[in-house]
C-alpha positions as CSV (number, residue, x, y, z in Angstrom):
1,M,0.0,0.0,0.1
2,S,1.3,3.7,-0.9
3,S,-0.4,7.6,-1.6
4,P,1.7,10.0,-3.7
5,A,4.0,11.8,-1.4
6,S,4.6,15.9,-2.4
7,P,7.4,17.0,-1.0
8,T,6.1,21.1,-0.8
9,V,5.1,22.7,2.2
10,P,2.7,25.7,1.8
11,A,4.2,28.9,1.5
12,D,2.0,30.3,3.5
13,A,-1.1,28.8,4.2
14,P,-3.7,26.2,2.3
15,P,-6.6,27.5,-0.4
16,R,-9.8,28.0,1.9
17,P,-7.5,28.4,5.4
18,R,-10.4,29.2,7.3
19,L,-12.7,26.1,6.1
20,V,-9.7,23.3,6.7
21,L,-8.9,25.0,10.1
22,T,-11.9,24.9,11.0
23,A,-12.3,21.0,9.8
24,L,-9.4,20.3,11.7
25,I,-10.4,22.3,14.9
26,L,-13.7,20.1,14.6
27,G,-11.7,16.9,14.2
28,A,-9.6,18.1,17.4
29,L,-13.0,18.8,19.1
30,V,-14.5,15.1,18.8
31,C,-11.9,13.8,20.7
32,N,-11.9,16.1,23.3
33,I,-14.7,16.1,23.8
34,N,-15.2,12.4,24.3
35,L,-12.3,12.0,27.2
36,A,-14.2,14.4,29.5
37,A,-17.9,13.1,28.2
38,A,-17.2,10.5,31.4
39,N,-16.0,12.7,34.0
40,I,-19.8,14.3,34.6
41,A,-20.9,11.1,34.4
42,L,-19.1,9.4,36.5
43,P,-21.2,9.8,40.3
44,D,-24.1,8.0,37.4
45,I,-22.1,5.9,36.4
46,G,-20.9,4.5,39.8
47,D,-24.6,4.7,40.9
48,A,-25.5,2.4,37.9
49,F,-23.3,-0.3,37.6
50,G,-22.1,0.0,42.0
51,A,-18.7,0.3,40.6
52,G,-16.0,0.3,42.4
53,Q,-13.7,3.8,42.7
54,T,-11.6,1.3,40.6
55,A,-13.4,0.9,38.0
56,L,-14.8,4.6,37.0
57,N,-11.3,5.6,37.1
58,L,-11.0,3.5,34.6
59,V,-13.8,4.6,32.5
60,A,-12.5,8.0,33.1
61,V,-8.6,7.0,31.6
62,G,-10.3,4.8,29.0
63,C,-11.0,7.0,26.0
64,S,-7.5,9.1,27.2
65,L,-5.9,5.2,27.5
66,G,-6.7,4.9,23.9
67,L,-5.5,7.4,22.4
68,A,-2.5,7.4,24.4
69,M,-1.4,4.3,23.6
70,S,-1.9,4.0,19.8
71,V,-1.0,7.8,18.8
72,L,2.6,7.0,18.1
73,Y,2.2,4.5,15.7
74,L,-0.5,5.7,13.8
75,G,0.9,9.3,13.7
76,A,3.6,7.2,11.8
77,V,0.7,5.1,10.1
78,A,-0.9,8.7,8.7
79,D,2.7,9.7,8.3
80,R,3.5,7.2,5.2
81,Y,0.2,6.5,4.0
82,G,-2.1,9.2,4.0
83,R,-3.3,11.8,7.3
84,K,-6.1,13.0,5.2
85,Q,-7.6,9.4,4.7
86,L,-6.7,8.1,8.0
87,L,-8.5,11.2,10.1
88,V,-11.6,10.6,8.3
89,L,-11.3,7.2,9.2
90,G,-11.7,7.9,13.0
91,L,-14.1,10.3,12.7
92,A,-16.7,7.3,11.2
93,L,-15.0,4.9,13.9
94,T,-15.9,7.8,16.4
95,V,-19.4,7.3,15.7
96,V,-20.1,3.9,15.9
97,V,-18.4,2.9,18.7
98,S,-20.1,6.1,20.5
99,F,-23.2,3.5,20.3
100,F,-21.3,1.2,22.3
101,A,-20.4,3.6,24.9
102,A,-24.2,4.2,25.3
103,F,-26.0,1.4,25.2
104,A,-23.0,-0.7,27.6
105,A,-24.3,-3.2,29.9
106,S,-21.8,-3.8,32.3
107,I,-18.8,-1.7,33.5
108,E,-16.5,-3.9,31.7
109,M,-17.7,-3.1,28.2
110,L,-17.8,0.6,28.7
111,V,-14.1,0.4,29.7
112,V,-13.5,-1.5,26.7
113,A,-15.7,0.6,24.6
114,R,-14.2,4.3,26.6
115,I,-10.3,2.1,24.9
116,C,-11.9,1.7,21.6
117,T,-13.6,5.3,21.9
118,G,-9.7,6.1,22.5
119,I,-8.0,4.2,19.5
120,A,-10.5,6.3,16.8
121,A,-9.5,9.4,18.2
122,G,-5.8,8.3,17.7
123,M,-6.3,8.0,14.1
124,A,-8.3,11.3,14.0
125,Y,-6.4,13.6,16.5
126,P,-2.8,13.3,15.8
127,V,-3.5,14.4,11.9
128,T,-5.3,17.2,12.6
129,L,-1.9,19.1,14.7
130,S,0.4,17.0,11.4
131,L,-1.8,18.9,8.7
132,I,-1.3,22.1,10.3
133,T,1.9,22.1,10.3
134,A,1.7,20.6,6.9
135,L,-0.4,22.7,5.5
136,W,0.7,26.1,7.4
137,G,4.4,27.3,6.7
138,P,6.8,28.4,9.2
139,G,5.6,31.6,11.2
140,R,3.4,33.7,12.4
141,Q,0.3,31.7,10.5
142,R,1.2,28.6,11.7
143,T,2.1,29.5,15.3
144,L,-1.7,31.4,15.5
145,A,-2.9,28.2,14.0
146,I,-1.8,26.2,17.0
147,A,-2.9,28.6,19.7
148,L,-6.3,29.1,18.0
149,W,-6.0,24.6,17.7
150,S,-4.0,24.1,21.3
151,A,-7.4,26.2,23.0
152,V,-10.3,25.0,20.9
153,S,-8.7,21.6,21.9
154,A,-8.8,22.0,25.5
155,T,-11.7,24.3,26.0
156,A,-13.7,20.9,24.0
157,T,-13.5,19.2,27.9
158,V,-15.0,22.2,29.1
159,I,-17.9,22.1,26.4
160,G,-17.9,18.3,26.6
161,S,-18.9,18.2,30.3
162,V,-21.0,21.6,29.7
163,L,-23.2,20.1,27.9
164,A,-23.2,16.0,29.4
165,G,-23.8,18.0,32.8
166,I,-27.5,19.4,30.3
167,L,-28.3,16.5,28.8
168,L,-27.6,14.7,32.3
169,L,-30.6,16.4,33.8
170,W,-32.9,14.2,31.4
171,F,-31.5,11.6,30.3
172,W,-29.6,8.4,31.8
173,W,-25.7,8.5,32.1
174,G,-25.1,6.9,28.4
175,A,-26.7,10.1,26.6
176,A,-23.3,12.1,27.3
177,F,-21.0,9.9,25.1
178,F,-23.4,10.9,21.8
179,L,-22.3,14.4,22.4
180,A,-19.4,13.5,19.5
181,V,-21.5,12.4,16.9
182,P,-23.0,15.5,15.4
183,F,-19.6,16.8,15.8
184,A,-17.4,14.3,14.0
185,V,-20.5,13.7,11.6
186,A,-19.5,17.7,10.7
187,A,-16.1,17.2,10.8
188,L,-16.3,14.5,8.8
189,V,-18.2,16.7,5.8
190,L,-15.7,19.4,6.1
191,V,-12.0,17.4,5.9
192,V,-13.4,15.0,2.6
193,L,-14.5,18.5,1.3
194,F,-11.6,20.8,2.1
195,V,-8.7,19.1,3.3
196,P,-5.9,18.4,0.8
197,S,-4.9,15.1,0.6
198,H,-1.0,13.5,0.9
199,V,0.9,17.0,1.7
200,A,4.5,16.9,2.8
201,E,4.4,13.1,3.1
202,N,7.2,10.0,3.7
203,S,7.5,7.0,1.7
204,D,9.3,5.3,4.5
205,R,8.3,1.8,6.0
206,V,6.4,1.9,9.5
207,D,7.6,0.3,12.1
208,H,5.1,-1.8,13.3
209,L,7.0,-3.9,15.6
210,G,7.9,-0.6,17.3
211,G,3.9,0.2,16.9
212,V,3.3,-3.0,18.7
213,L,5.7,-2.4,21.3
214,S,4.6,0.9,22.2
215,V,0.8,0.2,22.5
216,F,1.4,-2.0,25.1
217,M,4.2,-0.1,27.0
218,V,2.1,3.1,27.4
219,A,-0.7,0.6,28.5
220,C,1.0,-1.1,30.6
221,L,2.1,2.2,32.2
222,V,-0.9,3.9,32.7
223,L,-2.9,0.7,33.6
224,G,-0.2,-0.3,36.3
225,L,-0.3,3.7,38.0
226,S,-3.9,3.8,38.1
227,T,-3.9,0.3,40.0
228,V,-0.7,0.4,41.3
229,F,-1.7,2.5,44.7
230,V,-4.9,1.0,45.6
231,P,-4.1,-1.9,48.3
232,T,-6.4,-4.3,46.5
233,T,-4.9,-4.4,43.2
234,A,-1.4,-3.1,44.5
235,T,0.1,-6.7,43.1
236,F,-1.2,-6.2,39.5
237,G,0.2,-2.9,38.9
238,L,3.3,-3.5,40.2
239,I,3.9,-6.4,38.0
240,L,1.6,-4.0,35.0
241,L,4.4,-1.3,35.9
242,V,7.5,-3.6,35.4
243,S,6.4,-4.9,32.2
244,G,6.1,-1.4,31.1
245,A,9.7,-1.0,32.3
246,V,10.3,-4.1,30.5
247,L,8.8,-2.7,27.2
248,L,9.9,0.7,27.4
249,L,14.2,-0.8,27.5
250,L,12.5,-3.3,24.4
251,F,11.2,0.2,23.0
252,G,13.8,2.0,22.6
253,W,16.0,-0.7,21.9
254,R,14.1,-1.2,18.9
255,Q,13.8,2.1,17.9
256,R,17.8,2.5,17.9
257,R,18.1,-0.1,15.3
258,A,15.4,-0.4,13.1
259,R,16.1,1.4,9.3
260,S,12.9,3.5,9.7
261,P,12.2,3.7,13.5
262,L,9.0,4.8,14.1
263,Y,9.8,7.4,17.4
264,D,13.8,9.0,15.9
265,L,15.3,9.2,19.2
266,R,18.0,11.8,17.3
267,I,14.6,14.3,17.5
268,A,13.7,13.5,20.9
269,R,17.0,14.0,22.8
270,R,16.8,17.5,21.0
271,R,16.6,20.1,23.9
272,M,13.8,22.0,22.3
273,F,12.1,18.7,22.1
274,W,12.1,16.4,25.1
275,A,12.0,19.3,27.4
276,P,8.8,21.1,26.2
277,A,7.2,17.7,25.5
278,T,7.8,16.9,29.5
279,G,6.7,20.1,30.3
280,G,3.4,19.7,28.6
281,L,2.6,16.1,29.6
282,I,2.9,17.2,33.4
283,V,0.6,20.8,33.2
284,F,-2.3,19.0,31.1
285,G,-2.1,16.0,32.8
286,S,-2.5,17.7,36.1
287,L,-5.2,19.8,34.2
288,M,-7.0,16.3,33.4
289,G,-6.5,15.1,36.9
290,A,-8.0,18.3,38.6
291,M,-11.1,18.2,36.5
292,F,-11.4,14.6,37.1
293,V,-11.2,14.5,40.6
294,G,-13.0,17.6,41.6
295,Q,-16.1,16.5,39.4
296,Q,-16.6,13.9,42.3
297,F,-15.8,16.1,44.9
298,Q,-18.6,18.1,43.6
299,Q,-21.7,16.1,42.6
300,N,-20.7,14.0,45.7
301,I,-19.2,16.8,48.8
302,L,-20.9,20.3,47.5
303,G,-23.8,18.5,46.1
304,Y,-24.0,20.1,43.2
305,S,-26.2,19.1,40.0
306,T,-24.4,17.7,37.0
307,L,-25.4,21.2,35.5
308,D,-23.8,22.9,38.5
309,A,-21.0,20.6,38.4
310,S,-20.2,21.4,35.1
311,L,-21.3,25.1,34.8
312,S,-18.6,25.2,37.9
313,I,-15.8,24.7,35.6
314,I,-17.1,27.0,32.4
315,P,-14.2,29.5,33.4
316,A,-12.1,27.5,32.8
317,G,-12.4,27.5,28.5
318,V,-12.7,30.7,29.6
319,G,-8.9,31.3,30.5
320,L,-8.2,28.7,28.2
321,L,-9.6,30.7,25.4
322,L,-8.8,33.9,26.4
323,V,-5.5,33.5,26.7
324,A,-5.0,31.5,23.3
325,P,-4.0,34.9,21.8
326,H,-2.1,36.2,23.9
327,S,0.1,33.4,24.1
328,A,0.9,33.4,20.5
329,R,2.0,36.7,21.1
330,L,4.3,36.0,24.0
331,V,5.9,33.2,22.5
332,L,6.6,35.1,19.8
333,A,8.4,38.0,21.4
334,R,9.4,36.2,24.9
335,G,9.5,32.7,23.9
336,S,8.8,29.3,25.2
337,R,10.5,28.9,28.2
338,F,9.0,32.1,29.9
339,T,5.7,31.6,28.6
340,M,5.8,27.8,30.0
341,L,6.5,29.2,33.3
342,L,4.4,31.9,33.4
343,G,1.4,29.1,32.2
344,Y,2.6,27.1,34.7
345,G,2.5,29.6,37.4
346,F,-1.3,30.2,37.4
347,V,-1.9,26.1,37.4
348,L,-0.3,25.9,40.3
349,L,-2.0,28.4,42.1
350,G,-5.2,27.0,41.2
351,F,-4.0,23.4,42.4
352,I,-2.8,25.4,45.8
353,T,-6.5,27.0,46.2
354,M,-8.3,23.3,46.0
355,L,-6.4,22.3,48.8
356,F,-8.4,24.4,50.9
357,W,-12.3,23.5,48.9
358,N,-13.9,22.0,51.5
359,A,-18.0,21.0,52.3
360,T,-18.5,24.4,52.2
361,T,-16.6,26.2,49.8
362,P,-19.1,28.8,47.6
363,F,-19.3,27.5,43.6
364,W,-18.0,31.2,42.6
365,W,-14.5,29.6,44.9
366,V,-14.4,27.1,42.9
367,S,-15.1,28.6,39.5
368,V,-12.2,30.6,40.5
369,A,-9.9,27.5,40.8
370,Y,-11.2,26.4,37.5
371,L,-10.2,29.7,35.5
372,V,-6.7,30.2,36.9
373,I,-6.2,26.2,36.0
374,G,-7.7,27.4,32.7
375,I,-5.2,30.6,32.2
376,G,-2.0,28.7,33.5
377,A,-3.1,26.1,30.4
378,G,-3.9,28.8,27.7
379,F,-0.4,29.7,28.5
380,A,1.2,26.4,28.3
381,M,-0.4,24.8,25.9
382,T,0.7,26.7,23.0
383,P,5.3,27.4,23.4
384,A,4.6,23.4,24.1
385,S,2.6,22.3,21.1
386,R,5.1,25.0,18.9
387,A,7.9,23.8,20.0
388,I,7.5,20.6,19.5
389,T,6.6,20.9,16.1
390,E,9.6,23.6,14.7
391,S,12.2,21.3,16.1
392,T,11.1,18.2,14.0
393,P,11.4,18.4,10.1
394,V,7.9,18.3,8.3
395,R,8.6,15.2,7.2
396,R,8.7,13.7,10.4
397,V,5.6,16.4,11.5
398,G,3.9,12.7,12.7
399,M,6.1,12.4,15.1
400,A,5.7,15.9,16.5
401,S,1.5,15.7,16.4
402,A,1.6,12.4,18.5
403,T,4.0,13.7,20.9
404,A,1.9,16.9,21.8
405,D,-1.5,14.7,22.1
406,L,0.9,12.8,24.1
407,Q,1.1,15.8,26.8
408,R,-2.5,15.6,26.7
409,D,-3.2,12.1,26.5
410,L,-1.1,10.1,27.9
411,G,-0.5,12.8,30.7
412,G,-3.8,13.1,30.9
413,S,-3.5,9.1,31.5
414,I,-0.7,9.5,33.7
415,M,-2.3,11.9,35.9
416,Q,-6.2,10.6,36.0
417,G,-4.6,7.5,36.9
418,V,-2.5,8.7,39.5
419,L,-5.0,11.2,41.2
420,G,-7.6,8.7,40.9
421,A,-5.5,5.9,42.3
422,I,-4.7,8.4,45.4
423,L,-8.4,9.6,45.9
424,A,-9.0,5.9,46.1
425,A,-6.6,5.1,48.2
426,G,-7.1,7.7,50.6
427,F,-11.2,7.2,50.3
428,A,-10.6,3.5,51.5
429,R,-8.1,4.3,54.0
430,S,-10.0,7.5,55.6
431,F,-12.6,5.2,55.4
432,G,-11.4,2.3,57.2
433,A,-10.1,4.8,60.3
434,L,-13.4,5.6,60.5
435,I,-14.6,2.3,61.3
436,A,-12.0,0.9,63.0
437,G,-12.8,4.1,65.2
438,S,-16.0,3.1,66.0
439,D,-18.5,1.2,68.8
440,E,-19.8,-1.1,66.3
441,A,-16.6,-2.2,64.3
442,D,-16.8,-5.9,65.4
443,S,-20.0,-6.1,64.0
444,I,-19.3,-5.1,60.4
445,S,-18.5,-8.0,57.9
446,A,-15.3,-7.9,56.1
447,Q,-17.8,-8.0,52.3
448,V,-19.4,-4.7,54.0
449,V,-15.9,-3.3,54.9
450,A,-15.2,-3.9,51.4
451,A,-17.8,-1.9,50.3
452,L,-17.8,0.6,51.5
453,Q,-14.2,1.2,51.1
454,A,-14.8,0.6,47.4
455,S,-16.5,3.8,46.3
456,Y,-18.5,7.0,47.0
457,A,-21.5,5.3,44.9
458,S,-20.6,1.3,46.9
459,A,-20.5,3.2,50.2
460,M,-24.1,4.9,49.5
461,H,-25.4,1.6,47.9
462,V,-24.4,0.4,51.9
463,A,-25.8,2.8,54.0
464,E,-29.3,2.1,51.6
465,Q,-29.5,-1.1,52.5
466,Y,-28.5,-0.4,56.5
467,P,-31.1,2.6,56.8
468,Q,-30.1,2.7,60.9
469,Y,-27.2,3.9,59.9
470,K,-27.5,5.6,57.3
471,D,-26.5,9.0,58.5
472,Q,-23.3,7.7,59.8
473,I,-22.4,6.2,56.6
474,V,-22.8,9.2,54.4
475,Q,-20.9,11.3,57.3
476,A,-18.0,8.8,56.8
477,A,-18.3,8.9,53.2
478,Q,-18.3,12.3,52.9
479,Q,-15.0,12.9,55.0
480,S,-13.3,10.1,53.4
481,L,-14.1,11.7,49.8
482,V,-12.7,15.0,50.9
483,D,-9.7,13.3,52.6
484,G,-8.8,11.1,49.4
485,A,-9.7,14.4,47.6
486,I,-7.2,16.4,48.9
487,A,-4.8,13.9,49.2
488,A,-5.0,14.1,45.4
489,Y,-5.1,17.9,44.9
490,A,-1.5,17.4,47.2
491,V,0.3,15.3,44.7
492,G,-0.8,17.5,41.8
493,A,0.4,20.6,43.2
494,I,3.9,18.5,44.0
495,A,3.7,17.5,39.9
496,I,4.0,20.7,39.3
497,A,6.4,22.2,40.5
498,L,8.7,19.4,39.5
499,G,7.0,20.4,36.1
500,A,8.4,24.1,36.8
501,V,12.1,23.2,37.4
502,V,12.6,21.0,34.4
503,V,10.8,23.7,32.7
504,A,13.0,26.4,34.3
505,I,16.0,24.2,33.7
506,F,16.0,23.2,29.9
507,L,14.2,24.9,28.3
508,P,16.2,27.9,27.1
509,R,16.1,31.0,27.3
510,R,14.5,33.3,23.7
511,E,17.6,33.7,22.1
512,R,19.3,30.2,22.8
513,E,15.9,29.0,21.5
514,L,15.9,30.8,18.5
515,A,19.6,29.7,17.4
516,L,18.5,25.7,18.2
517,V,15.8,25.5,16.4
518,A,18.0,27.1,13.4
519,A,20.3,24.6,14.0
520,Y,17.9,22.0,13.6
521,E,16.4,23.0,9.9
522,K,20.1,23.2,9.3
523,E,20.8,19.8,10.0
524,D,17.6,18.3,8.7
525,A,18.4,20.2,5.3
526,G,21.5,18.1,5.5
527,R,19.6,14.9,5.6
């Protein structure tokens, strides 16, 4: 199977640039709406299936896991066989798997459907950024296009949450998974009609063995982090993490020896590639993790309806959109390092604000925290994505866009998994301590104790079965969830602080950044 490849890149922009950019942004919007759809519905899903916290974590992380585990492989496939073609396939598949998720008959089926949704997104999402990079020439127009793509992509998580909150006022939890369907259909039509085919693609062979290794490597690492902190699944999580580490070593070995590596380690070693990639992974992952934990906190502790919970995060989207154009200008004027550090400062402030949430926190204070995090993410996203694409030759832009996507998807998977596991472990530990200190501790069976510690939804089911103890169980569950959430926010704040240190030390100032990018272009031109 082969495709004609064009080595040329448009000097400025493609024909009908607004329609093309609209199509690509809609494609990215679809993927990000699907990433957010489950979070707002988690309490209803937990109630419908009586699911434990670990199972709910897997539902939440399933879509980003499917995307993260497939994005490297599919990015290389798109570079070789056709970016537009894979984008069309991914959008079409999104429509199909949305129905499977909406009508899942068990929590296990829902987890599988969410992972398949992520794989469909893996076909589409990386291609949207790689097409922007291939169709818009280097300079101001590309930077502005990436800034708009970044802002709308991230804002889609807010849009998805709000629309899901509205739907769940009248419909069952499955309605949340239909949200992306109309956007996917609209994007599919626009892509077919207006997006050019076969622009600056390469003729290299795809490293299929490396692709398979990358899929299982990411799956083991993310699932391991999602389960290793929970006492009941700690051994399984440790096995997965060890397996992931072994696969990571095998993947690196394969990429050093493959004739056409899936992931060019020569490019990945570039300072302007790995430093912003690492910084972006941490900040974007922390944003997703904060929203994941926050939705459960707001609905279960603050008593928000699904609509109120979704409305509270609108300020995050507002912050992202307001900051996007300023972020693009700031990158051009002050460089990636300054802009990313500014974003990190805002995100850290948002996490510190969340540490002081409790059962009486007012709505406006919750919204302020999300606004600050949204502003920070808006400042951090553009320089991270731009630095990666600028330091990569256009023939390998699939690798760059896959890495930019991994910032969100692998970062989101890891941080949702870690913060979700911290939430689950904190909940179980706190509830266990409350049970141990209760006068009725000796009369509670091991089965009931396990159900009480599994999740907030599981504890509520027990409370319904024992109405004479309902008030005590509800109070203990709320206190345990608060304790778990605060622990998760503390871990998120520490991760943000460490990420800021990485950016400050390893990402160069503007003058050095420009010199490095010019050196990369000269090196790539000589190959």
